[in-house]
Kinemage of the C-alpha trace (Angstrom):
@kinemage 1
@onewidth
@group {chain A} dominant
@subgroup {mainchain}
@vectorlist {calphas} color= white
{ca met a 1} P 246.437 -39.194 3.842
{ca ile a 2} L 245.222 -42.551 2.495
{ca ile a 3} L 248.706 -44.026 2.973
{ca ser a 4} L 248.763 -42.836 6.596
{ca ile a 5} L 245.367 -44.430 7.281
{ca arg a 6} L 246.538 -47.685 5.729
{ca lys a 7} L 249.693 -47.641 7.852
{ca phe a 8} L 247.623 -46.998 10.958
{ca leu a 9} L 245.269 -49.889 10.142
{ca thr a 10} L 248.248 -52.139 9.449
{ca trp a 11} L 249.745 -51.158 12.802
{ca ile a 12} L 246.495 -51.984 14.608
{ca arg a 13} L 246.120 -55.324 12.838
{ca ser a 14} L 249.677 -56.271 13.788
{ca arg a 15} L 248.743 -55.991 17.464
{ca ala a 16} L 246.325 -58.812 18.176
{ca leu a 17} L 245.121 -57.519 21.548
{ca val a 18} L 244.299 -54.070 20.146
{ca trp a 19} L 242.614 -55.404 17.014
{ca asp a 20} L 240.564 -58.020 18.856
{ca thr a 21} L 239.521 -55.422 21.435
{ca ile a 22} L 238.326 -52.984 18.779
{ca thr a 23} L 236.421 -55.583 16.756
{ca thr a 24} L 234.919 -57.235 19.847
{ca thr a 25} L 233.863 -53.842 21.212
{ca cys a 26} L 232.120 -53.065 17.926
{ca trp a 27} L 230.288 -56.393 17.895
{ca ser a 28} L 229.444 -56.076 21.602
{ca thr a 29} L 228.103 -52.575 21.044
{ca val a 30} L 225.731 -54.000 18.462
{ca gly a 31} L 224.933 -57.084 20.524
{ca lys a 32} L 224.363 -55.419 23.868
{ca gly a 33} L 223.225 -52.088 22.465
{ca val a 34} L 219.879 -53.624 21.570
{ca gly a 35} L 219.681 -55.069 25.077
{ca phe a 36} L 220.020 -51.621 26.588
{ca leu a 37} L 216.877 -50.590 24.744
{ca val a 38} L 214.791 -53.006 26.806
{ca pro a 39} L 214.581 -50.806 29.964
{ca phe a 40} L 213.621 -47.823 27.809
{ca phe a 41} L 210.736 -49.780 26.279
{ca ile a 42} L 209.739 -50.933 29.756
{ca ala a 43} L 209.829 -47.330 30.979
{ca ala a 44} L 207.669 -46.148 28.076
{ca trp a 45} L 205.176 -49.016 28.302
{ca phe a 46} L 204.937 -49.404 32.098
{ca gly a 47} L 206.343 -46.198 33.680
{ca val a 48} L 207.165 -46.061 37.408
{ca thr a 49} L 204.637 -48.033 39.459
{ca ala a 50} L 204.437 -50.497 42.318
{ca glu a 51} L 204.270 -53.257 39.664
{ca thr a 52} L 207.563 -52.171 38.073
{ca asp a 53} L 209.082 -52.012 41.561
{ca ala a 54} L 208.010 -55.635 42.076
{ca phe a 55} L 209.451 -56.736 38.726
{ca phe a 56} L 212.778 -54.967 39.109
{ca phe a 57} L 213.160 -56.280 42.637
{ca ala a 58} L 212.374 -59.878 41.622
{ca tyr a 59} L 214.515 -59.679 38.501
{ca gly a 60} L 217.335 -58.247 40.602
{ca leu a 61} L 217.158 -61.285 42.886
{ca ile a 62} L 217.328 -63.651 39.900
{ca leu a 63} L 220.270 -61.731 38.479
{ca phe a 64} L 221.945 -61.923 41.878
{ca phe a 65} L 221.786 -65.713 41.956
{ca ser a 66} L 222.755 -65.930 38.291
{ca met a 67} L 225.658 -63.506 38.613
{ca ile a 68} L 227.105 -65.530 41.473
{ca phe a 69} L 228.040 -68.119 38.872
{ca ala a 70} L 227.638 -66.787 35.311
{ca pro a 71} L 230.524 -64.273 35.164
{ca val a 72} L 232.622 -66.612 37.320
{ca val a 73} L 232.505 -69.530 34.915
{ca glu a 74} L 232.810 -67.237 31.883
{ca ser a 75} L 236.087 -65.813 33.174
{ca val a 76} L 237.574 -68.674 35.233
{ca ile a 77} L 237.073 -71.171 32.414
{ca val a 78} L 239.350 -69.222 30.052
{ca pro a 79} L 242.727 -69.943 31.723
{ca tyr a 80} L 241.676 -73.572 32.264
{ca ile a 81} L 240.896 -74.036 28.581
{ca ala a 82} L 244.149 -72.272 27.644
{ca gln a 83} L 245.983 -74.694 29.924
{ca ala a 84} L 244.068 -77.713 28.527
{ca arg a 85} L 244.808 -76.721 24.933
{ca ser a 86} L 248.513 -76.298 25.710
{ca lys a 87} L 248.461 -79.918 26.967
{ca asn a 88} L 246.298 -81.195 24.044
{ca glu a 89} L 243.531 -82.336 26.403
{ca asp a 90} L 239.891 -82.935 25.374
{ca val a 91} L 238.212 -79.562 25.855
{ca gly a 92} L 234.767 -80.893 24.909
{ca lys a 93} L 234.662 -83.359 27.792
{ca phe a 94} L 235.833 -80.673 30.224
{ca val a 95} L 233.132 -78.213 29.092
{ca gly a 96} L 230.501 -80.973 29.135
{ca arg a 97} L 231.347 -81.838 32.736
{ca ile a 98} L 231.006 -78.188 33.756
{ca leu a 99} L 227.612 -77.942 32.017
{ca gly a 100} L 226.384 -81.109 33.714
{ca ala a 101} L 227.643 -80.259 37.206
{ca ser a 102} L 226.330 -76.688 37.017
{ca gly a 103} L 222.934 -77.822 35.716
{ca ile a 104} L 222.322 -80.208 38.611
{ca gly a 105} L 223.682 -77.842 41.244
{ca leu a 106} L 221.724 -74.831 40.011
{ca leu a 107} L 218.488 -76.807 39.723
{ca ile a 108} L 218.767 -77.771 43.393
{ca leu a 109} L 219.720 -74.208 44.361
{ca thr a 110} L 216.772 -72.730 42.469
{ca gly a 111} L 214.332 -75.059 44.209
{ca ile a 112} L 215.708 -74.178 47.648
{ca val a 113} L 215.562 -70.453 46.912
{ca leu a 114} L 211.934 -70.571 45.828
{ca leu a 115} L 211.014 -72.528 48.961
{ca val a 116} L 212.568 -70.137 51.486
{ca ile a 117} L 212.544 -66.722 49.809
{ca arg a 118} L 208.949 -65.652 50.533
{ca pro a 119} L 209.173 -65.417 54.366
{ca val a 120} L 212.594 -63.804 54.049
{ca leu a 121} L 211.236 -61.080 51.780
{ca phe a 122} L 208.371 -60.468 54.193
{ca val a 123} L 210.934 -59.611 56.901
{ca ile a 124} L 213.541 -57.620 54.955
{ca thr a 125} L 211.323 -55.559 52.616
{ca arg a 126} L 208.455 -53.169 53.107
{ca phe a 127} L 206.310 -54.326 50.208
{ca asn a 128} L 202.667 -54.900 51.076
{ca ser a 129} L 201.136 -58.398 50.776
{ca gln a 130} L 199.818 -57.824 47.249
{ca glu a 131} L 203.185 -56.558 46.044
{ca leu a 132} L 204.964 -59.495 47.719
{ca asp a 133} L 202.663 -61.923 45.912
{ca leu a 134} L 203.599 -60.300 42.617
{ca val a 135} L 207.309 -60.434 43.474
{ca tyr a 136} L 207.055 -64.154 44.249
{ca trp a 137} L 205.245 -65.032 41.023
{ca ile a 138} L 207.777 -63.108 38.972
{ca leu a 139} L 210.543 -65.007 40.783
{ca ile a 140} L 208.948 -68.288 39.703
{ca glu a 141} L 208.588 -67.093 36.119
{ca thr a 142} L 212.203 -65.904 35.828
{ca ala a 143} L 213.821 -68.743 37.837
{ca pro a 144} L 214.933 -70.659 34.677
{ca leu a 145} L 217.269 -67.753 33.958
{ca ile a 146} L 219.568 -68.931 36.752
{ca ile a 147} L 220.517 -72.040 34.769
{ca leu a 148} L 220.219 -70.480 31.319
{ca leu a 149} L 222.510 -67.529 32.075
{ca val a 150} L 225.182 -69.807 33.524
{ca trp a 151} L 225.085 -72.159 30.554
{ca thr a 152} L 225.318 -69.323 28.030
{ca ser a 153} L 228.238 -67.888 30.031
{ca ile a 154} L 230.061 -71.239 29.968
{ca leu a 155} L 229.733 -71.431 26.194
{ca ala a 156} L 230.633 -67.750 25.753
{ca gly a 157} L 233.767 -68.146 27.889
{ca thr a 158} L 234.738 -71.246 25.920
{ca leu a 159} L 234.446 -69.405 22.609
{ca asn a 160} L 236.458 -66.499 24.030
{ca ala a 161} L 239.218 -68.926 25.033
{ca tyr a 162} L 239.356 -70.013 21.386
{ca lys a 163} L 239.518 -66.309 20.407
{ca asn a 164} L 236.122 -66.515 18.698
{ca phe a 165} L 234.991 -63.272 20.311
{ca val a 166} L 232.361 -62.281 17.749
{ca phe a 167} L 229.659 -64.813 18.621
{ca pro a 168} L 229.586 -64.251 22.425
{ca ala a 169} L 229.532 -60.515 21.689
{ca ile a 170} L 226.700 -60.507 19.159
{ca thr a 171} L 224.302 -63.104 20.615
{ca pro a 172} L 222.828 -60.787 23.303
{ca met a 173} L 221.192 -58.995 20.377
{ca phe a 174} L 219.087 -62.084 19.600
{ca arg a 175} L 218.046 -62.295 23.253
{ca ala a 176} L 217.011 -58.634 23.342
{ca val a 177} L 215.100 -58.702 20.055
{ca phe a 178} L 212.986 -61.652 21.145
{ca asn a 179} L 212.563 -60.073 24.581
{ca ile a 180} L 211.262 -56.776 23.206
{ca gly a 181} L 209.006 -58.557 20.732
{ca phe a 182} L 207.513 -60.811 23.411
{ca ile a 183} L 206.880 -57.874 25.765
{ca phe a 184} L 205.238 -55.848 22.988
{ca ile a 185} L 202.921 -58.687 21.978
{ca phe a 186} L 201.837 -59.703 25.481
{ca lys a 187} L 202.159 -56.479 27.536
{ca asp a 188} L 198.431 -55.770 27.498
{ca ala a 189} L 197.423 -59.344 28.260
{ca leu a 190} L 200.080 -60.218 30.845
{ca gly a 191} L 201.261 -56.870 32.233
{ca val a 192} L 204.675 -57.017 33.921
{ca his a 193} L 204.620 -60.814 33.625
{ca ala a 194} L 205.324 -60.308 29.911
{ca ile a 195} L 208.658 -58.726 30.859
{ca ala a 196} L 209.633 -61.706 32.997
{ca leu a 197} L 208.706 -64.335 30.423
{ca gly a 198} L 210.307 -62.290 27.646
{ca tyr a 199} L 213.691 -62.453 29.356
{ca val a 200} L 213.432 -66.251 29.638
{ca val a 201} L 212.475 -66.708 25.982
{ca gly a 202} L 215.307 -64.447 24.867
{ca glu a 203} L 217.929 -66.370 26.874
{ca ile a 204} L 216.736 -69.708 25.449
{ca ile a 205} L 217.256 -68.295 21.958
{ca arg a 206} L 220.761 -67.134 22.860
{ca leu a 207} L 221.718 -70.546 24.267
{ca ala a 208} L 220.506 -72.273 21.112
{ca val a 209} L 222.554 -69.921 18.933
{ca leu a 210} L 225.764 -70.505 20.927
{ca val a 211} L 225.328 -74.300 20.778
{ca gly a 212} L 224.807 -74.028 17.031
{ca val a 213} L 227.955 -71.915 16.628
{ca ile a 214} L 230.150 -74.427 18.459
{ca lys a 215} L 228.809 -77.264 16.324
{ca arg a 216} L 229.219 -75.209 13.160
{ca leu a 217} L 232.843 -74.313 13.925
{ca lys a 218} L 233.611 -77.919 14.920
{ca leu a 219} L 235.816 -76.795 17.807
{ca phe a 220} L 235.034 -79.917 19.822
{ca lys a 221} L 232.227 -82.400 20.441
{ca leu a 222} L 229.799 -80.840 22.904
{ca gly a 223} L 227.569 -82.833 25.251
{ca leu a 224} L 226.440 -83.013 28.862
{ca ser a 225} L 228.487 -85.134 31.264
{ca phe a 226} L 227.915 -85.823 34.957
{ca ser a 227} L 231.272 -87.388 35.893
{ca leu a 228} L 233.931 -85.791 38.072
{ca asn a 229} L 237.671 -85.836 37.406
{ca pro a 230} L 240.652 -84.096 39.076
{ca asn a 231} L 240.669 -81.259 36.546
{ca leu a 232} L 236.989 -80.505 37.127
{ca lys a 233} L 237.471 -80.665 40.903
{ca glu a 234} L 240.325 -78.140 40.686
{ca phe a 235} L 238.183 -75.889 38.489
{ca leu a 236} L 235.268 -76.074 40.943
{ca lys a 237} L 237.587 -75.252 43.849
{ca thr a 238} L 239.062 -72.231 42.076
{ca ala a 239} L 235.649 -71.120 40.874
{ca ser a 240} L 234.158 -71.543 44.358
{ca tyr a 241} L 236.330 -68.758 45.777
{ca gln a 242} L 235.277 -66.481 42.958
{ca ala a 243} L 231.645 -67.558 43.385
{ca ile a 244} L 231.741 -66.622 47.075
{ca gly a 245} L 233.185 -63.301 46.031
{ca met a 246} L 230.405 -62.883 43.502
{ca val a 247} L 227.868 -63.578 46.244
{ca ala a 248} L 229.277 -60.618 48.132
{ca val a 249} L 229.455 -58.398 45.048
{ca gly a 250} L 226.081 -59.593 43.780
{ca leu a 251} L 224.509 -58.746 47.111
{ca asn a 252} L 225.244 -55.077 46.502
{ca pro a 253} L 222.446 -54.429 43.950
{ca ile a 254} L 220.056 -56.517 46.066
{ca ile a 255} L 220.988 -54.562 49.179
{ca asp a 256} L 220.666 -51.338 47.220
{ca lys a 257} L 217.129 -52.261 46.117
{ca ile a 258} L 216.143 -53.386 49.616
{ca met a 259} L 217.354 -50.142 51.142
{ca ala a 260} L 215.783 -48.144 48.297
{ca ser a 261} L 212.446 -49.799 49.137
{ca trp a 262} L 212.703 -48.084 52.530
{ca leu a 263} L 212.583 -44.698 50.778
{ca gly a 264} L 209.072 -45.023 49.352
{ca ser a 265} L 207.289 -46.025 46.152
{ca gly a 266} L 209.256 -45.491 42.927
{ca ser a 267} L 212.697 -45.424 44.560
{ca val a 268} L 213.627 -48.950 43.397
{ca ser a 269} L 212.643 -48.095 39.826
{ca val a 270} L 214.574 -44.813 39.871
{ca leu a 271} L 217.694 -46.632 41.054
{ca tyr a 272} L 217.257 -49.284 38.352
{ca tyr a 273} L 216.777 -46.805 35.507
{ca ala a 274} L 219.845 -44.782 36.537
{ca asp a 275} L 221.881 -47.976 36.854
{ca arg a 276} L 220.836 -49.049 33.341
{ca leu a 277} L 222.153 -45.770 31.956
{ca phe a 278} L 225.393 -46.268 33.877
{ca met a 279} L 225.808 -49.739 32.396
{ca ile a 280} L 225.910 -48.308 28.863
{ca pro a 281} L 229.420 -46.775 29.178
{ca ile a 282} L 230.507 -49.739 31.305
{ca thr a 283} L 229.487 -52.071 28.512
{ca phe a 284} L 231.092 -49.990 25.781
{ca leu a 285} L 234.403 -49.725 27.629
{ca cys a 286} L 234.573 -53.255 29.018
{ca val a 287} L 232.761 -55.917 27.036
{ca gly a 288} L 235.287 -55.855 24.245
{ca leu a 289} L 238.448 -55.402 26.282
{ca phe a 290} L 237.875 -57.741 29.240
{ca pro a 291} L 237.340 -61.074 27.456
{ca val a 292} L 240.050 -60.283 24.907
{ca ala a 293} L 242.622 -59.321 27.550
{ca leu a 294} L 241.812 -62.384 29.652
{ca ser a 295} L 242.088 -64.704 26.647
{ca his a 296} L 245.356 -63.227 25.322
{ca trp a 297} L 246.965 -62.952 28.753
{ca ser a 298} L 245.951 -66.517 29.655
{ca gln a 299} L 247.360 -67.969 26.455
{ca asn a 300} L 250.634 -66.054 26.781
{ca tyr a 301} L 251.040 -66.882 30.448
{ca tyr a 302} L 250.435 -70.629 30.142
{ca gln a 303} L 252.754 -70.819 27.172
{ca asn a 304} L 255.621 -68.804 28.657
{ca lys a 305} L 254.972 -68.534 32.445
{ca glu a 306} L 256.379 -64.969 32.418
{ca glu a 307} L 254.715 -63.353 35.420
{ca leu a 308} L 256.574 -60.039 35.244
{ca leu a 309} L 255.425 -59.641 31.650
{ca leu a 310} L 251.822 -60.070 32.831
{ca leu a 311} L 252.309 -57.281 35.362
{ca arg a 312} L 253.710 -54.927 32.734
{ca lys a 313} L 250.828 -55.661 30.374
{ca ala a 314} L 248.237 -55.036 33.092
{ca asn a 315} L 249.842 -51.706 34.031
{ca lys a 316} L 250.029 -50.586 30.420
{ca val a 317} L 246.409 -51.392 29.611
{ca ala a 318} L 245.186 -49.890 32.910
{ca lys a 319} L 246.811 -46.537 32.080
{ca val a 320} L 245.093 -46.425 28.699
{ca val a 321} L 241.625 -47.320 30.023
{ca phe a 322} L 242.061 -44.806 32.866
{ca leu a 323} L 242.473 -41.924 30.407
{ca ile a 324} L 239.613 -43.115 28.220
{ca ser a 325} L 237.221 -43.588 31.137
{ca val a 326} L 238.011 -40.105 32.490
{ca ile a 327} L 237.032 -38.561 29.155
{ca val a 328} L 233.881 -40.670 28.841
{ca ala a 329} L 232.766 -39.904 32.411
{ca met a 330} L 233.183 -36.151 31.902
{ca ile a 331} L 231.247 -36.137 28.620
{ca leu a 332} L 228.382 -38.197 30.033
{ca ala a 333} L 228.137 -36.051 33.151
{ca phe a 334} L 227.971 -32.898 31.014
{ca phe a 335} L 225.188 -34.313 28.817
{ca ser a 336} L 223.436 -36.236 31.602
{ca arg a 337} L 220.261 -34.120 31.508
{ca thr a 338} L 219.878 -34.606 27.763
{ca leu a 339} L 220.557 -38.347 28.006
{ca val a 340} L 217.963 -38.872 30.721
{ca tyr a 341} L 215.306 -36.926 28.827
{ca leu a 342} L 216.047 -38.816 25.606
{ca ala a 343} L 215.896 -42.156 27.414
{ca phe a 344} L 212.878 -41.687 29.665
{ca gly a 345} L 211.068 -38.436 28.824
{ca arg a 346} L 208.093 -40.052 27.144
{ca gly a 347} L 205.153 -42.424 27.577
{ca glu a 348} L 204.096 -43.349 31.094
{ca phe a 349} L 207.296 -42.110 32.742
{ca gly a 350} L 206.442 -39.321 35.205
{ca leu a 351} L 208.321 -36.079 34.522
{ca lys a 352} L 208.871 -35.535 38.255
{ca tyr a 353} L 211.270 -38.498 38.302
{ca leu a 354} L 213.554 -37.277 35.484
{ca his a 355} L 215.571 -34.900 37.639
{ca ile a 356} L 216.301 -37.452 40.363
{ca val a 357} L 217.215 -40.112 37.765
{ca gln a 358} L 219.690 -37.640 36.270
{ca trp a 359} L 221.483 -36.976 39.565
{ca thr a 360} L 221.430 -40.637 40.525
{ca phe a 361} L 223.087 -41.370 37.172
{ca ile a 362} L 225.768 -38.741 37.883
{ca cys a 363} L 226.491 -40.343 41.251
{ca tyr a 364} L 226.968 -43.688 39.494
{ca leu a 365} L 229.272 -42.058 36.922
{ca leu a 366} L 231.743 -41.192 39.684
{ca gly a 367} L 232.470 -44.906 39.906
{ca leu a 368} L 233.138 -45.401 36.185
{ca ile a 369} L 236.897 -44.825 36.369
{ca pro a 370} L 237.629 -47.085 39.364
{ca tyr a 371} L 235.335 -49.790 37.950
{ca val a 372} L 237.189 -50.005 34.637
{ca val a 373} L 240.697 -49.755 36.079
{ca gly a 374} L 240.006 -52.179 38.913
{ca ser a 375} L 238.461 -54.691 36.549
{ca met a 376} L 241.649 -54.806 34.460
{ca phe a 377} L 243.702 -55.839 37.498
{ca thr a 378} L 240.978 -58.334 38.406
{ca arg a 379} L 241.535 -60.039 35.036
{ca ala a 380} L 245.254 -60.289 35.719
{ca his a 381} L 244.516 -61.993 39.043
{ca leu a 382} L 242.124 -64.373 37.265
{ca val a 383} L 244.872 -65.429 34.853
{ca leu a 384} L 246.896 -66.485 37.890
{ca lys a 385} L 243.797 -68.068 39.509
{ca asn a 386} L 244.119 -65.782 42.552
{ca thr a 387} L 240.421 -66.135 43.290
{ca arg a 388} L 240.833 -66.393 47.064
{ca phe a 389} L 242.239 -62.859 47.219
{ca leu a 390} L 239.449 -61.570 44.968
{ca met a 391} L 236.926 -63.238 47.292
{ca lys a 392} L 238.286 -61.282 50.291
{ca leu a 393} L 238.039 -57.987 48.398
{ca ala a 394} L 234.477 -58.785 47.336
{ca ile a 395} L 233.424 -59.351 50.943
{ca leu a 396} L 235.003 -56.018 51.894
{ca asn a 397} L 233.146 -54.423 48.984
{ca cys a 398} L 229.799 -55.649 50.303
{ca phe a 399} L 230.506 -54.489 53.858
{ca leu a 400} L 231.559 -51.003 52.766
{ca asn a 401} L 228.524 -50.666 50.502
{ca val a 402} L 226.065 -51.457 53.303
{ca val a 403} L 227.680 -49.024 55.718
{ca leu a 404} L 227.955 -46.192 53.198
{ca asn a 405} L 224.415 -46.825 51.899
{ca tyr a 406} L 222.958 -46.419 55.371
{ca ile a 407} L 224.940 -43.248 56.105
{ca leu a 408} L 224.473 -41.452 52.793
{ca met a 409} L 220.800 -42.287 52.230
{ca gln a 410} L 220.007 -40.427 55.453
{ca phe a 411} L 221.127 -37.197 53.785
{ca ile a 412} L 220.422 -37.520 50.049
{ca gly a 413} L 218.036 -40.471 49.745
{ca val a 414} L 218.380 -42.667 46.663
{ca leu a 415} L 221.320 -40.568 45.434
{ca gly a 416} L 223.249 -41.733 48.474
{ca ile a 417} L 222.859 -45.363 47.446
{ca ala a 418} L 224.365 -44.635 44.028
{ca leu a 419} L 227.137 -42.515 45.546
{ca ser a 420} L 227.950 -45.313 47.990
{ca thr a 421} L 228.550 -47.638 45.042
{ca ser a 422} L 231.066 -45.233 43.500
{ca ile a 423} L 232.963 -44.649 46.741
{ca thr a 424} L 233.144 -48.384 47.429
{ca leu a 425} L 234.461 -49.065 43.913
{ca ser a 426} L 237.211 -46.506 44.438
{ca ile a 427} L 238.368 -48.104 47.689
{ca ile a 428} L 238.379 -51.632 46.239
{ca thr a 429} L 240.285 -50.502 43.149
{ca phe a 430} L 242.961 -48.964 45.362
{ca phe a 431} L 243.496 -52.316 47.099
{ca leu a 432} L 243.523 -54.186 43.779
{ca val a 433} L 246.219 -51.981 42.273
{ca val a 434} L 248.400 -51.801 45.382
{ca ser a 435} L 248.221 -55.527 46.147
{ca phe a 436} L 249.023 -56.522 42.576
{ca lys a 437} L 252.101 -54.343 42.449
{ca lys a 438} L 253.271 -55.390 45.923
{ca ala a 439} L 253.022 -59.026 44.907
{ca lys a 440} L 255.875 -58.460 42.420
{ca ile a 441} L 254.154 -60.893 40.129
C-alpha cells in the first residue's frame, strides 16, 4: 500500500503541470479561502439593509473598473514574459514600464469616473437620494483599489510566468485578514464605510508583500518606468482587445445589480451573497489550474511553436475539468440548503432571505461546468494572443446577459438574473470550443 502511494506521488511529481496545479490549488485554497469569509462576516455584522445594498453596488462598480484591467494584465503578461525570457531580454524594465503606464492611465480614469458617475447613477438606478449619497462616498473610499488591484495582478502574473505560483496564491490571505480585522475594529464607529476602507488597507498589504517577494527572490530589478518601447506598445495593443472584452464581461455583474435594484430592497444583497457562494467552487477549481496551465503552455509554445500540441493539451485538460466540475456542481446543489444556512443563518441576516439565496445559488451552479471548460480554452487563446476574438465573444456575452436578464426576471425575479448568467456562459463556451477546434491550431 505504501509502495503504491509512493509510486503515485512519484508519478504526479514527474508531471509538472499536474503537480503545480495541485500545489497551487492548495495554496490558493488557503489564500482565497480566508477571503471568502469576508462576506459571511459582513452578513453577520450588517445583515441585509439599504446600506449593504449601497456598499455592494459601489464595490461592484469598483470591481468592474478594476477587472477590466487586473485579470487582463495578469494573464496577457505571462506569454510576453515567456517570450522575453526565451530571448534573454530585461524582464524588470518591461514590468516597470507596465506598472508606470498603468498607474498614470488608471489615475486619470479614476478621476474621470468619479466626476461623471453620480448623475449617471441617478438615471440608471432606483436608489433614493440618501442611498445615492452613500454609494458615491463609498466609491470615493474604494477608488484606490482600481490601481492597487491592477498592480498586484501585474506582479502576480509576473511571478506566475516564473513558475513561482505559491506567492500569488497565498497573498490574498494577508489582504483578507487585515480586511476582516479592520472591519471588526471600526464597524461600530464607521458602519459600512469600515468595509470599504478595510478592502483598501488589505490590498495595500498584499502589494507590499508581492514587492518584497520579488526583491527577496532576486528575479529582476523592479522599479517604475514611464518610457514606451515597441515591446510595450505591442503588449498594450494586445491587452487592449482583452480589456475591451473585460469591459463587456465586467459589465455583467454591474448590469445584474442594476436590474436587481429594480426588484426592491434586499435584491442586490441577495444576488451578491449567492454569487459569493458560487465563487467558492469556481476558485477551488480554477485558481490553481488557470495560472499554471497558462504559464506551462506559454513556455512550451514559445520554445517549440507547436500549435497542434497546444490544441491537444487544451482538449485533454478540458475533458478532465469537465468531469470534475460535473461532480462538484451536483454535490453542491444537493447540499445547497445546508451550505446557505451554515454561511448566513445567523446574526443580522433575516431568515426570510435564506430560501431565495439558496435557489439563486443553485441557478448560478448551472453555469459552473461551462465556466470552467470555457475558461480552459480561453487560456489557450491567450497563449496565442488571440485577444481580438475573445473581445468579440465578450461583447456577445454582455448582450445575451442583458436580454436574458430582462426576460427571466419577469417570471422568477432575482433567480432569473442568476439563471441568465448560467445560460449565457453555456452559449459562450460552445463558441469557444467550436471556434478553437475549427481553427486547426
